[in-house]
C-alpha positions in Angstrom: 41.9 -8.7 -48.0 38.6 -10.6 -47.9 39.3 -11.6 -44.3 40.2 -8.0 -43.4 37.0 -6.7 -45.1 34.9 -9.2 -43.2 36.5 -8.2 -39.9 35.8 -4.5 -40.7 32.1 -5.4 -41.5 31.8 -7.3 -38.2 33.3 -4.4 -36.2 31.1 -1.9 -38.0 27.9 -4.0 -37.2 29.0 -4.5 -33.6 29.6 -0.7 -33.3 26.1 0.0 -34.7 24.6 -2.4 -32.1 26.5 -0.8 -29.3 25.4 2.7 -30.4 21.8 1.4 -30.8 21.9 -0.2 -27.4 23.2 3.1 -25.8 20.3 5.0 -27.4 17.8 2.5 -26.0 19.3 2.7 -22.6 19.3 6.4 -22.6 15.7 6.5 -23.7 14.7 4.2 -20.9 16.6 6.2 -18.2 19.4 3.6 -18.2 17.2 0.9 -16.7 18.3 -2.4 -18.0 16.3 -4.7 -15.8 12.7 -5.0 -14.6 13.3 -4.6 -10.8 14.3 -1.8 -8.5 16.8 -2.5 -5.7 13.8 -2.8 -3.3 12.3 -5.6 -5.4 9.5 -3.5 -6.9 8.8 -3.4 -10.6 10.4 -0.6 -12.6 8.2 1.6 -14.9 7.5 0.2 -18.3 7.4 1.9 -21.6 4.0 0.4 -22.2 2.6 2.0 -19.1 3.5 5.5 -20.3 1.3 5.0 -23.4 -1.7 4.6 -21.1 -1.2 8.0 -19.4 -3.1 11.0 -20.7 -1.4 14.2 -19.5 -4.2 16.4 -20.8 -3.7 20.0 -19.3 -1.5 18.8 -16.5 1.4 21.2 -15.7 3.6 22.5 -12.9 4.0 20.9 -9.5 1.5 18.8 -7.5 2.0 18.2 -3.8 0.4 15.3 -2.0 1.1 13.5 1.3 -0.2 10.9 3.7 -0.4 7.2 4.0 2.9 5.3 4.1 1.0 2.1 3.2 0.8 3.2 -0.4 4.3 4.6 -0.6 5.8 2.0 -2.9 2.7 2.1 -5.2 2.7 5.9 -5.4 6.5 5.9 -6.2 5.9 3.6 -9.1 2.9 5.6 -10.3 4.8 8.9 -10.1 7.8 7.5 -12.0 5.5 6.3 -14.8 3.5 9.5 -14.8 6.4 11.9 -14.8 8.1 9.9 -17.6 5.0 10.3 -19.8 4.3 13.9 -18.8 7.5 16.0 -19.1 7.3 19.3 -17.2 4.9 17.9 -14.6 6.2 17.2 -11.1 4.2 15.1 -8.6 5.7 15.1 -5.1 4.1 12.7 -2.6 5.4 12.9 1.0 5.0 9.5 2.7 4.2 10.3 6.3 1.0 8.9 7.8 -2.8 9.0 7.1 -3.3 11.4 10.0 -0.7 13.9 8.8 -2.0 13.7 5.2 -5.6 14.6 6.2 -4.3 17.5 8.3 -2.3 18.8 5.3 -5.3 18.4 3.1 -7.6 20.3 5.4 -5.0 23.0 5.7 -5.0 23.4 1.9 -1.3 22.6 1.5 -1.7 19.5 -0.8 -3.7 18.7 -3.9 -4.8 15.3 -2.4 -4.0 13.2 0.6 -3.5 9.4 1.0 -5.4 7.9 3.9 -5.9 4.3 5.0 -9.2 5.1 6.6 -12.1 7.2 5.3 -12.6 10.8 6.5 -14.5 11.1 9.7 -17.7 13.4 9.7 -15.8 16.2 11.5 -13.0 16.0 9.0 -15.5 16.2 6.1 -16.9 19.3 7.8 -13.5 20.9 8.2 -12.7 20.2 4.5 -15.5 22.5 3.4 -13.3 25.5 4.4 -10.8 24.4 1.7 -13.1 22.8 -0.9 -15.0 26.0 -1.9 -18.6 24.9 -2.6 -17.7 21.3 -2.1 -16.1 18.8 0.4 -13.5 16.2 0.8 -14.4 12.8 -0.6 -12.8 9.3 -0.4 -11.6 7.6 -3.6 -10.4 4.0 -2.9 -7.3 3.6 -5.0 -5.0 1.0 -3.4 -5.9 -2.3 -1.8 -3.7 -4.8 -0.1 -2.9 -7.1 2.8 -1.5 -5.8 6.0 1.2 -8.4 6.6 2.3 -9.6 10.1 6.0 -9.9 9.6 8.0 -12.0 12.0 11.7 -12.7 12.7 12.2 -15.9 14.8 15.5 -17.7 14.4 14.9 -21.2 13.0 11.2 -20.6 12.2 10.3 -20.3 8.5 6.5 -20.6 8.7 4.0 -19.4 11.3 0.2 -19.6 11.6 -1.7 -17.4 14.0 -5.4 -16.6 14.6 -7.0 -13.3 15.5 -7.3 -14.0 19.2 -3.6 -15.1 19.5 -2.5 -12.0 17.6 -4.5 -9.9 19.9 -3.0 -11.5 23.0 0.5 -11.1 21.6 0.0 -7.3 21.0 -1.8 -7.0 24.3 1.3 -8.2 26.0 -0.5 -11.3 27.4 1.5 -13.9 25.4 5.1 -13.2 26.0 7.1 -16.1 24.6 7.1 -17.8 21.2 6.7 -21.3 22.7 3.4 -20.3 24.4 0.9 -23.1 24.3 -1.6 -21.0 22.2 1.0 -20.5 19.5 2.2 -24.2 19.6 -1.4 -25.4 19.2 -1.7 -23.4 15.9 1.7 -24.7 14.6 1.9 -28.5 15.1 5.2 -29.9 14.1 7.0 -26.6 14.3 9.8 -26.2 16.9 9.2 -22.9 18.5 11.9 -21.3 20.7 11.3 -19.8 24.2 12.5 -16.5 22.8 10.8 -13.4 24.3 8.3 -11.8 21.9 9.2 -8.3 20.7 6.0 -6.8 19.3 6.4 -3.6 17.3 3.6 -1.1 16.5 3.3 2.3 14.9 4.3 5.4 16.9 2.4 7.8 14.6 -1.3 8.1 14.0 -1.7 5.5 11.3 -4.5 4.3 9.1 -2.6 0.9 9.0 -3.0 0.8 12.8 -6.7 1.6 12.5 -7.2 -1.3 10.0 -5.2 -3.7 12.2 -7.3 -2.8 15.3 -10.5 -2.9 13.3 -9.6 -6.5 12.3 -8.8 -7.5 15.9 -11.9 -5.8 17.3 -14.1 -7.6 14.7 -12.4 -11.0 14.6 -11.4 -11.3 18.3 -13.6 -9.0 20.3 -13.1 -10.9 23.6 -9.3 -10.7 23.3 -9.1 -7.1 22.0 -10.9 -4.6 24.4 -9.6 -1.5 22.7 -11.5 0.6 20.2 -10.2 0.7 16.6 -8.2 3.9 16.2 -5.3 5.4 14.3 -3.4 5.8 17.6 -2.1 2.6 19.2 -3.8 1.9 22.5 -2.6 -1.5 23.7 0.0 -1.7 26.6 3.5 -2.9 26.1 5.4 -3.5 22.9 7.8 -1.1 21.1 7.0 1.7 18.7 8.5 2.8 15.4 7.6 5.5 12.9 5.9 4.6 9.7 5.6 1.2 8.0 9.2 1.4 6.9 10.3 1.9 10.6 8.3 -1.1 11.9 9.6 -3.3 9.0 13.2 -2.2 9.7 12.9 -3.2 13.4 11.4 -6.6 12.6 14.1 -7.2 10.1 16.8 -6.6 12.7 15.4 -8.0 16.0 15.2 -11.7 16.7 11.9 -12.7 18.3 10.0 -9.8 16.7 6.6 -9.3 15.1 5.1 -6.2 13.6 2.5 -5.1 11.0 3.1 -3.3 7.7 2.0 -3.6 4.1 3.1 -6.6 2.2 5.4 -4.7 -0.1 7.6 -3.8 2.8 7.9 -7.4 3.7 8.6 -8.6 0.1 11.2 -5.9 -0.5 13.2 -6.9 2.6 12.7 -10.6 2.6 10.7 -10.6 5.9 8.6 -13.7 6.5 4.9 -13.2 7.1 2.2 -14.9 9.2 -0.5 -17.1 7.6 -3.9 -16.3 9.2 -6.0 -19.1 10.6 -9.5 -17.6 9.7 -11.6 -20.7 10.2 -11.3 -21.6 6.5 -10.1 -25.1 5.5 -6.4 -23.9 5.5 -4.5 -20.9 6.9 -4.4 -18.0 4.4 -1.2 -16.4 3.3 -0.7 -12.6 2.9 -0.8 -12.1 -0.9 -2.3 -9.5 -3.2 -4.5 -12.2 -4.7 -5.8 -13.4 -1.4 -6.4 -9.8 -0.2 -8.4 -9.1 -3.4 -10.7 -11.9 -2.5 -11.5 -10.2 0.8 -11.7 -6.7 -0.7 -14.1 -7.9 -3.4 -16.8 -8.4 -0.7 -16.5 -4.7 0.4 -19.6 -2.5 0.2 -19.8 1.2 -0.6 -20.7 3.0 2.5 -20.3 6.6 1.2 -22.9 8.6 -0.8 -22.7 10.4 -4.1 -19.1 10.8 -5.2 -17.8 9.6 -1.8 -16.8 6.0 -2.2 -15.8 5.0 1.4 -15.9 1.2 1.8 -17.1 -1.1 4.5 -14.8 -4.1 4.7 -15.6 -7.6 6.2 -12.7 -8.4 8.6 -14.4 -11.7 9.7 -14.7 -13.5 6.4 -14.0 -17.2 6.4 -14.1 -17.5 2.6 -11.5 -20.0 1.3 -8.4 -18.1 0.3 -9.6 -14.7 1.5 -7.0 -12.8 3.6 -9.1 -10.6 5.9 -6.4 -8.3 7.4 -6.6 -5.8 4.6 -6.7 -2.1 4.1 -7.8 0.2 1.4 -6.0 3.5 0.9 -8.1 6.4 -0.3 -7.0 9.4 -2.2 -8.8 12.3 -0.5 -9.8 15.1 -2.8 -12.2 17.9 -3.1 -15.3 17.0 -5.2 -15.6 20.7 -6.0 -13.5 23.7 -5.2 -10.1 22.3 -6.1 -7.4 24.9 -6.8 -7.5 25.9 -10.5 -3.7 25.6 -10.9 -3.5 22.0 -9.7 -6.9 20.6 -10.7 -5.8 19.4 -14.2 -2.8 17.6 -12.8 -4.9 16.0 -9.9 -7.4 14.7 -12.5 -4.8 13.5 -14.9 -2.7 11.7 -12.3 -5.7 10.0 -10.6 -7.1 9.0 -14.0 -3.9 7.1 -14.5 -3.8 5.5 -11.0 -7.4 4.3 -11.5 -6.8 3.1 -15.0 -6.2 -0.6 -15.9 -2.5 0.1 -16.3 -2.3 1.9 -13.0 -4.1 -0.9 -11.1 -1.9 -3.5 -12.8 1.1 -1.9 -11.1 -0.5 -2.8 -7.7 -0.8 -6.5 -8.4 2.8 -6.7 -9.7 4.1 -5.2 -6.4 2.3 -6.9 -3.6 -0.8 -4.8 -3.5 -4.3 -5.6 -4.5 -6.2 -3.7 -7.2 -9.6 -2.2 -6.4 -12.5 -4.4 -7.6 -13.6 -3.5 -11.1 -17.1 -2.5 -10.2 -15.9 -0.1 -7.5 -13.0 1.2 -9.7 -15.5 2.1 -12.4 -17.2 4.5 -9.9 -13.8 5.9 -8.9 -13.0 6.8 -12.6 -16.4 8.4 -12.9 -15.9 10.5 -9.7 -12.4 11.6 -10.9 -13.9 12.8 -14.2 -16.3 15.0 -12.3 -13.8 16.7 -10.0 -14.2 20.5 -10.3 
């Protein structure tokens, strides 16, 4: 009898644990690990406690930069878990498409990897009644140069060599210019397959700004959202370029680090003139972004980046994604949700999501100004 009673007690306790576990899993959306299938961090219960829903309600549409896609997806998961009844729908397309949608009044905010041009600001005044579109830096990070070369695990390149690769002047991986930067590495004679973006892209603009600043003699083209160099192959969005590099032997392409990390794509270390080549990491990108200066005025926080830094450990091929919003004249039905969501993304918890997923948080001094600007949106 005693043995039977002990067995019953054990079974009862085990059943309680199973039920308790089921409740916990249900409450957490059945997530029983910390990683998504793409390698990014899942939303945490702690993050939800840092989100203030305020008067947010209904559906908020946004679109633009594919560079911040992985970050926004995590922010949206956290935010919607904390604010039942609110739906945030971010369409990852391109910076150019996002700004067009914003200036047509079809989205509450747009993501763009480059600041609004003066003519775009002027156009925004038709939508932002009594105000205009402003740039709020929210996501930082390295633009990785992903490569796929059979038998090569590590690759160093400098700006001039990168420019000549994408300019179709260096055509094989065993070119002397590449060999010189990679002593001791056996490079194959495989033809180089260089992939660039087919759509108007802020990522492209940042890559070409870097090449124009760091290798002006090798890169004759102006920095622009539209790819101008001859040769190479095109793919849509950062995800499209990353997918091609993943598949094609001899390939190289540019996309945000999170796309490389999630697919196991190797990335180039940049020879900047510092003591050692610099890897594409969120931490190294933060060192470069920390030197950025605010170029905008008032609530507009557009930044000027230094693409030629030789600071130790600073990765200069970076981008900053702005959330483009109206400073005044936002739609009354979406303004509370815009402010609530952007308050979260600019919060310490929101910025921590970036560092955990291959991005770089905005420097604290600049981020304090972002929070102030969000609080004043009208």
